[in-house]
N, C-alpha and C positions, 0 to 999 in steps of 0.2 A: 812767384810762389810755386812749390813743387806740386806733384800729382800724388794723391793717396788712393791706392787700391784697397778695397775692403771686401773680404770674404764674409758674407753674412747669410749663411744658409738657413738661419732661424728668424730672419727679419726682425732683429732686435735693435738695429742702428736707428736712432731717432734724430739724427742731424741731417742738414741739407746735403743732398748728393745726387749725382746722375745715376739713376737706377736702370739697370739692364735686366730686362725680363725675357726677351726673346733673341734668337739668333739674328734676326733682321736688324736689330739695334747695334750689333757689334761693330760693323764698319764705320757707321756715322760717329760712334763714340771714339773709335780709334783715331779718326781724323781730328776730332775735337781735342784729344790728348796731345797729338802731334803738334797741332797749332798752338796749344797752351805752352808746350815745352819750348817751341821755336820763339814764341813771342815773349817768353819769360814773364808771364803775367804775374801781377802782384797778389792775386787771390789764389787760395788753395782749391784745387779741383779734386773733389771727392767722387770716386766711382764705386758704386756698390754692385757686387756680383752675388747672385742669390743661389748659385749651385756650382758644382764641380766642373760641369761641362763648359760653362761660361768662363770660369776661372782659367781653364786650360787655354782658351783663346787669347788671354791677356798676359800669360806667364812671361812672355818674352820681354815685357817692359821691366821686369825685375833687374835691378842693376843699372838702368839708364840713369844718366845724370839728371837730377831733378825729380826722380821717382822715389818716394819714400818706401821703406820696407812695408811689405803687404800687412795690413792689419786684419787678423782673423778673429772674428767675434764669436766666442764659444760661451753659451749661457752659463755653464758651470764655472768657467774662469771669471766671467764678469760678476757673477753672484758672489764668488769667493772674495773678490776684491771689494764689492759693495758691503758685504756683511763681515768681512775680515775673519772668516771662518773656513775651515776645511769642509768641503761639501761631501757628504756621505755618498756612497756609490748608488744607493737607491733613488737619489734625487737627480734624474737624468736631464739632459738638455731639453728634450721635448716637454717634459713635465714642468720644468721651470717656466718655459714660455707659456704653456697652457694655463698655468696657475697665475701668471703675471707677477711672479716673485721679484723680478728685477725692479719693479716700481714700488715694492712694499718694504716697510722698515723691518728691522730684526730685533727680537727680544734676546738679549745676551744669555747664553746657556753654556754649561760645561760638560754635559753628558749627551750621549747619542739619543737617549729617550727624550730628554728635555729639548733637543734640537727638533725632533718630530713635533713636539707640542708647540714650539715656537713657529714652525711652519703653519700649523693649524691656526694659531692665533693671528698670524700675518694674513691668512686667507679668510678667516672668520673672526674678525675683531670682537664680535659680540659673545664669543664662546665663553670667556671667563664669567660672564654674567648669567649664564644659562642656569635655570632652576626649573622645578616642577611646574611652576605657573606659566613660564613663557617658552619652554623648549619646543613645543609643537609649532608655535608661531615663528620662532627663530629658525628652526630647521626648514620649515616650509618655504621660507624666503630664500634659502640658499640654492635650491634647485639643483642643477647639474654640477655646480662647484663642489658640493659635498660628495656627490657621487664620484667625481674624479679623484678627490682626496682619498676616499675610502677604498679605492682600487689599489692603493699602495700599502703594502703590509705594515710598515712602521707607523704610517699615519692612521691606518685602520686601528692598530693597537692603541695608539695615543688617544684616538677618539673614544674608544672603549673605556680607557681610564677616566676620561671626562664624564662619561655616563655613570660610572661607579662613584666617583668623588662628588659630582654635582647633583646627581639625581638618585643616588642610592641604589643603582642597579647592582644586582649580583653579576659575577663574571660571566656565567652562562647566559644570562638574560642580555647582557651587553653585546656579547658575541652574536646572539640570535637577532638582536635588533639591527646590528650592522649588516648581517647577512641578508635579512629581509629587506632592508633599505636598498641594497644593491640590486635585489631582484625586482623591486617595485618600478613601475613605469613612470609614476609621477608622485611627488611628495604629498600632495593633497589627497590623492586617492589612497596612498599608503596609509596615512594616519586615519582616514575614515574607515578603511577596511580593518585596520588593527583595532580601532575602537569598537567597531561592530562586532568583531569576533570576540573581543574581551567581554562585552555585554552579553553576547550569546553564551559564552562560557560561564558567566555568572548565573545565567538562567539555567544552564545545563546542570550546574552544581546544585542549585536550588531544587530542581526537579528530581535529581538523584537522591538528595538528602531526605526529601519528604515523600519519595516513592510515588510521584505523580505519573500517570499514564499518558505521556505526551511525546510526540516526535518533533525533532528540531533539525534544521539544516546541518549538513556535515561539517566537520572541523576542517579548517585550512591552515591552522597554526597549532603547534604543540601546546597542550594545556599548561604545562609547567612554565613555558616561556610567557604565556599570556598572564599567568598569575604573578610572575616575578616582576612584571612591568608596573610602573606607577599607574594609577587609575586614569584612563583617558576619557575626556569628555566626548559625548556623542549626542548632538541635538536630535530630538525626536523626529524632525522632518528629514533627517539624513539617515535614519535607522532602517530604511527599506521594509517597513511593515513589522519590525521586530516588536513594536508596542502591542500588536495584536497577539503575539505569542505570550507576552507577559500577562495580558488580560485573560488568555485561556488558562494560564497557570494559576491566576488568582481565582478563577471560577472553580478549579479543581481543589485548590487549598481551602476555599470557602466551605466546600462540602465536608472536608475533614475537620474544619473548626466547628461546624454545626454538629458533627457527629462526636465531638469532643475527643477526637483521635490526636489532635495536636492543639496547643494553645495559640491564641491570637498573636502572641509575641513574635511568631515566625514572620509576620507581615513586614517586620523591619528588615529582614534579609531580602525581601522581594522588591521593596520600594526603591525606585531611582527617580531622578529629577526630570520627569517628562510630564507635560501638561495633562495628557489623557489619564495617566496613572494617578496623578494628584487629584484629578476630578473624581475618579472612582473612589479613592480613599475618603475624600470629603463626603461623598454620597453614602458610602457604607457606614462611616462613623455617625452620620446623621440618623441612620436607621438602626445601627447596632453599636451602642455606646461602648460595649466592652472591647471593641476593636481599638479603642484609643488607649493603648498600653504605654507604660513608660518607655519601653524599647522603641516603639513606633514614633513616639514624640521625640525621643533622643535622636533618632535617624533623621526626622524632619528638620531638626535644628542644624544638622550638618549640610543640608542642601542650600544652594545659593540663589536659585532663581527667585524672581519677585513673587511668583505664584506660590512657591514653597514657603517663602517667608510670611506671606499673607495668611496661608493656611496654618502655619505655626502659631501666629498671633491669635487666630480664631480658636485654635484648640487650647491655647494658653488661657484664653478667656473662659473657655468651657471648664477647664480644670480649676481655675481660680475663682470663678464666679463672674458676674457681669457688673460693670461700674454703675453706680447710682446716677440718676439724672439730677443735675444741678437745679436747685429751686429757681435760679435766675436765668435758666436757659431760655433762648428764644423758641418760637414755635418751630422754625426751621431746624434748630438744633435738636428739639425734642423728637421730631419726625425722623431725623437722621439717626438719633440714638435708638429709636424703636426698630430700625432695620437690623442692627446687630442684636438687639434684645430678642427679636423674633427667631433669629438663627439660634441663639443660645437656648431659647425656650423649646423650640422644636427638638433639639437634641436631648434636652433634659426630659421632656414629657414622653418622648418615644422610648427612653431608657428607664421610665418610671422613677426619675430622679427628682427629689423634692427641691423646690426653689426657695432661696432666701427671701423671706417676706419683705426685707428692707428694699429689695430692688423694685418690685411693683409699688411699694408704698412711696418710694421717692417719686414715681410717676403720678400717683394719686395726689400727693401733696402738691406737686407742681400744677397738676390740672385744676385742682380746686382754687389755686391762686391765680391761674391764667384763664380759666374758661369764661369768666365774666367779661373779659375785655380783649385779651390778646388773641385767643383762638377765633372769636367771631369776626375779627378784622383780617384774618389770615386767609390764604387761598385754600387751606385745608379744612375750613369749616363746612359742616354738612349743608349749610344754606347755599354753598357754591354749586351743589349738584343741580338743583332745578334751574339755576341761572345758566349753567352750561347747556342743559337740555334746550332751554329757550333760545340760546344763541344759535344752535343747529337748526331748530325749527324756523327761526327767522331767516336762515339761509336757504330754506326750501327743502331741507332734508326730511325724510321720513325717520322718525325717532322711535326706537324700541328700547324700553326699559325692562330689565330683568331684575326684580327685587328678590334676592335670596335671603330668606330669614336666617339669622345666626351665622352668616358667613364672615368670619373674622379676617382681618388683614394678616393675621398669623398664618392663614392657610391660602393666602393669595397665590403662592407659588404653585399649589396644586391646580388652581384655576388656569394659570398662565401656561402650564404644561399642556393642558387640553386645547387652549385657544391658539397656541403658537402655530403659525403657518396657514391661517385661514386665507384663502385666495383673495387677492385684490382688496384686502382690508388692512389699514394701518392701525396697529395696536399701541395703545398708550395707557399704562397703568399708573394710578395715583393712590394716595391714602387720604382719607377724610376722618375727622373727629365726629363720632355719632352723637345724636342728642342724648342728654342725660336725664334720668338714669337709663341704662341700656336695656330697656324693655320694649317689646313689640308694640304695645299700645301707645308708647311715647314716640318711638323712632320711626316706624314704618312710613306713615303718611307725612311725617315732618320732613324726612329726607326727600320724598317724592315731590313735595310741594314747596319746600323752602320756608314753611311757616310752622311755628310751634302748634301743637295740638289745640291749645285753647284759642287759637286764632282761626281755626278752620270753620268754614261755613257749615251749616247743618246739612245732613244728608249722608248717603253711603259713600263708599270710596270712589265710585265712578262719578258721582255728582261733585265731590270735592275736586277731583282731577279736572272735570270739565270747567269748573269755576276758575281754577288757577291757570289753566292753559287755554282759556276761551279765545284769546286773541289769535291762536293758531289752529282752532278747530272750527272751520266755517260751516260744517254740516254735522248732523248727529252721527253720521257714519265715520267721521274723521277720527274718533277715539274708539279703541278696542281695549277691553280689559279681560285678561285671561287669568285663571287660577288653577294651580296644580291639583287642588282637592276637588275640582268640579269636573264633570264629564266633558270630554272634548267635543267641540263643534267644528267640523271641518271648515265651514265658511268663516267662522270667527278667527280661526288660526291662520288665515291667509292675509297677506298684505294686498289690499285692493286699491283701485284707483283713488278712492276718496280717503283712504287711510293716511293720517298724518302722525298719530301717536298711538303706539301699542304698549300697554303695560302688562307685564306677566309677573304674577305673584307665585314664587316658588317656596313652599313651606316644608317640603319633605326633610330637609336637612335639620331644621328646628324640631320637627316631630321625632326624629331619631336621636336627637341630641340628649334628651333627658334620660333615655334608657340606655345610653351608650356606655359600655363597660370600661372603655379606655380611650385615650386620645388617639392612638393608632387606628382604632376601629372608626372613630369619627373622621379621621383623614381618609380612610378607605371609602367611607360613604360619599365623600365629595366627588370621587372619580365618576361613578355611574350617572350621578345627577348631572354633572357638568357635561358628560358625553351626550346625554339626551338634550340638554340645552343647546349644545353645539349643533346637533342635527336640526333643531328648530331654527337657530340663527341661519344655517345654510339655506333652509327653505325660505325664510323671509328675505334673505339676500337675493335668492333667485327670483322671488316675486318682484322685488323692487327693480331688478335688472330687466325683467320682461316689460315693466312699466316705464323703463328709461328714467328711473329716479335714483337719486343718491340716498343712501341709508346710513344711519349711525346707530350703533348698539351701545347701551350703557348697562354694565353689570355692577350692582352695588348691593348693600345690605342695610338692615335697620340697626343691627348691633352685632357684636361678636360673641365670644364665649370665654369661660374661665375653667381651667382644670383645677378643681378644688383640692385642698389638702387635708381638711378636717371638718368635722361638724362643729358649728358654733355652740359653745357650752355655757355661755353666760346666761343672762336673764331670758326667760321665755319670750318669744316674739310671735305675735299674731299678725294676721293680714299679710302674710308673706307673698311676695311676687318674685319667685326664684331667689335671687340674692339681694332683693330690695324689699322694703317694707312700705305699705301704704299708710301714711300718717292720718290720724284722726284728731285734729286739734293739737294742742300743746302736748308733746310727748317727750319724756326724758329717755335718751338713748346713750349707750356707752360710746367711748371714743373710737370704737371700731367702725362706727357708722358716720357718714357725712350726710347732712340734710340737704336735699335738692328739691326745692319747692314743696310739693306735697308728698315727697318720697324721702326715704333714708336708704342710702346704698352702702354696702360693705366695702371697706377699703382693702381688706386682706382676703386670702384665699379660703374663706369659710363657706360652707353651704348651710342653709337654714333648715333644710329637711334631710332626714336620714338617707334617703335614696337620691341618686343623681350625682354622679361624679362630675359631670360637666353641666354647667349652668350659666346664667347671665343675670345682669341686673346691677353689677358692681362697678368698680372703677379701675380694674386692671387694664393695661395697654391693649391686651388681646380682646377685651370687651369693647373698649372705647374706640379703637381704631378700626375702620372698615375699609374695604377696597372700593375703588371706583375705577373700573376698567372701561375704556372707550375703544371701540372699533369702528372706524369710519371708512366709507368707500372713497372719500377724497379728503383726507385729514388736512387740517390747517398746516401751513408750513412751520417746521420746527425752528426754534430759535438757535439751535446748535446741533452739529452732527452727532449722531450716536456713536461714531467710530473715532476712537482716539489712537494716536500713534505715539509710542514711547521707544526710546533707545536705551536698552539696559546698559550699554556701553557706548559712549560718544565716539569712540575711536573706530575708524574704518581700516580695513586691511588692503594693502596694494596687491593686486593679482597680476598686473602687467603694467606696461607704460600707459599712463593716463586711464587706467582701469582699476576699480576698487570693489570691495565687498563690504557690506554692513549688515548687522543683525538688527531687525526691527521687530517690535511687538505691537500687534493690533488688539485693541481692547474694545469689545462691543458692549455698550452700556445698556441698551433697552429693547432691541428688536432683532428678529432674524434678518440677516443680510445675505444677498447672493451677488454673484458676478462682481466681486470686489477687484478693482484694478488700481494699482499704485504706479504712477509715472512721475518722472522728474522734469522739472522745467529747465530750459537752456540756461547755461551752457552744458548742463548734464543730460545724459540720455540713459534710460534704464527703465524697465517695467517689471512688475510682479503681479501675480494673479492668485486669487483664492476663490474657489468655487462657491463656498458658503461659510458663514460663521454665525452660529446660534447666538441668541441674546444672552448677555451676561457671561460670554465666553471670551477666552484669550487665545491668540495663536501667534506663534513666532514665524518669521519669514526671513530668509536670506535674500538680500537684494544686491545683484551685481549691476554696476553702472559705470559709465565712462564720461569723460569730459573733453571738450574741444581744446581745453587748455590744461596745463599742469596745475595742480592745486596743492597747497601746503598749509598746515596750521588750522585753527578754528575757522570754519566757513559755514555760512547759512545756506541751506538747500531748500528750495521750494518743492514741496511734495503735492502732487495733484491726485485727489481721491475721487473715485466714482464707484457707485454701487447701486443695487436695487433692493427695495424692500416692498413686499406685497407687489403691486403693479407699478410702483413709483420708482423713478430714477433720480438720484441726487449726486451732486458734485460738491467738492470742498477743497480748500487749500490749507496746507499746514507748512510751517517753517520749522526745520530741524537744524540744530547746531551740531556739526560733525567735525572731528579733528582729523585732518589728513596727515599721514606721515611724511617726513622729508623725502625728497626725490632721491632715488638710489644712485643716479648718475647726474653729475652737473654737466650741462651741455653748453658749449660755446656756440657762437653764431654759425661757424662753419659746420659743426656737427649737426646742428639743427637744420641748416639748409640742405645738408646731405640727406637727412632722414625725410625731409619734406618732398624729395624727389620721388619717393616710393608710395 
């Protein structure tokens, strides 16, 4: 067989050959050629020469017997043969090789413009499917390939046409996008910077429109270019503190709304889908109902995050009313129903908005059917309170009970705001059903003792408490009883070595309740009272610490309260007890009342006396449901972690070989957490950290991770969680299902072995 000399200056020959790379290899290969020709070997000897200088050393072989005409491999010629097309001048040899076009198929075209588009599609096969939803992800994956393409004018113009046809870019915006892409150092930072500047420009326009006195960072892109682009997504955690600028703008706009210089509708122009902004809107609407405008609600409906959708549903309930409680609901379902009902009520009462009587009547009807059997057997019954106190006393804790008269579960959120973050105390809030009717004389000692009033032994409050808890009170000094209406005694107010149980009666909230002109004023009264109680708790905690004793605090109530809506106008009622009536023998009462032993309680939001907007004694949820908050120095182990992990999208994004990125959502259900760390179990490796996460809050986190092996398709990932609350440290495991994208490059065994050398 003859000898074939190959000039391959672009290294595109992919067949077996003797490759000459240096001058030192010339003489040995010449000897090999000579021997091949003399021996008349049966195999073809292919000799590849990579540059002009080497070719000159072998030119004398041309014309030898047995030496074929020299094969010169020129990428433009090879590509013209492969594609059966005339190659335009702009598509040079080096570019063809750089783009790998010799290995790519060709989409038949007839025009020069279409040829450029075909080259784009050959290099970027996903391009025809590009749309506003996926173009950031698609372009981010291209990296330098797209950068190389856009450096060529016809390909640059063809890509601009794709932007205009697929994404609706205007011509100027398309040109600007391509120009900025070429100036960018990395696709990921390009899109993040572009989205940041777009959101900043949105805020700049808002500030200018409503004449707010605020300074913003300088522009780095032309405003018309940013406005012509489709809206780019920017997660709050990647916004470099821009959320704080938005909150400053909200404070300024808030002042103008209060001064009636502008309407609340403008908030729709301000709102974007960031957790901190959604939290503020929820808080403001809770205190200022007029902020919930049709424009704001319509804007919320366009946002896609889980938090925004949940807020939309909450506001929808506020606008539509709250669903009735099913008469056949379980106790658990009724308590769960009450949580949303309280949110609904707070917004309505703060806005002086009347409630539909059917809502609380559905609860009253359910309660009258359930309270004789289902409620007493549940964990939410008032009798469970004293049993819980005894369980802690049995474990050797010093127990402190704070009985706050008229503290409704409706206002438990105000109490938790004050108590959050108390050092070295685990906080656990619950809800209990109060004794009926909701009167102090019925409920206070019943809750404290777990016994109905008619089963109490004779004596004053202290004597009754001693009798009920006698098994845990070995000495007379083991019990202390304090009352807010009595003069303080410094010794009594201290936890001493003999103290086992301290009961503090707080009546100031109830004293102010009956003269309170509004629900908002009643809410305001809770804050200073709870602040004082917190100072007392801190003092008692310090006392117990000095005595090296564990301590537990219980904060509860005897009953709640109702925001009444009108004066009862039917038959005259005597022997009134707030919203209840003390019965004397057989008494005929209207259907508005329910008979409860020796009392009759109102079902609806009537008051029985002309004065007193707020009262108690009836059957509304906010009267019947009371808080039970436990703070323990060494709380019993929880049955489940308070921290939940969700994946808004199960897909992960490939950022490099065997490296991915995923967006996760952390949801904190019931307590303040600190030092949160997320890590992945082998074969995965990756960590994420959050300094702190308040109770009932949600935070998004971008987690980058790698694997010792390539992954593809739906895969289970074990997530390791660790965090602190109070002085305690907990760990937990979660399993997440993640879909991995297909590998970008299929590797054979040789390629993989080559990679493994590095």
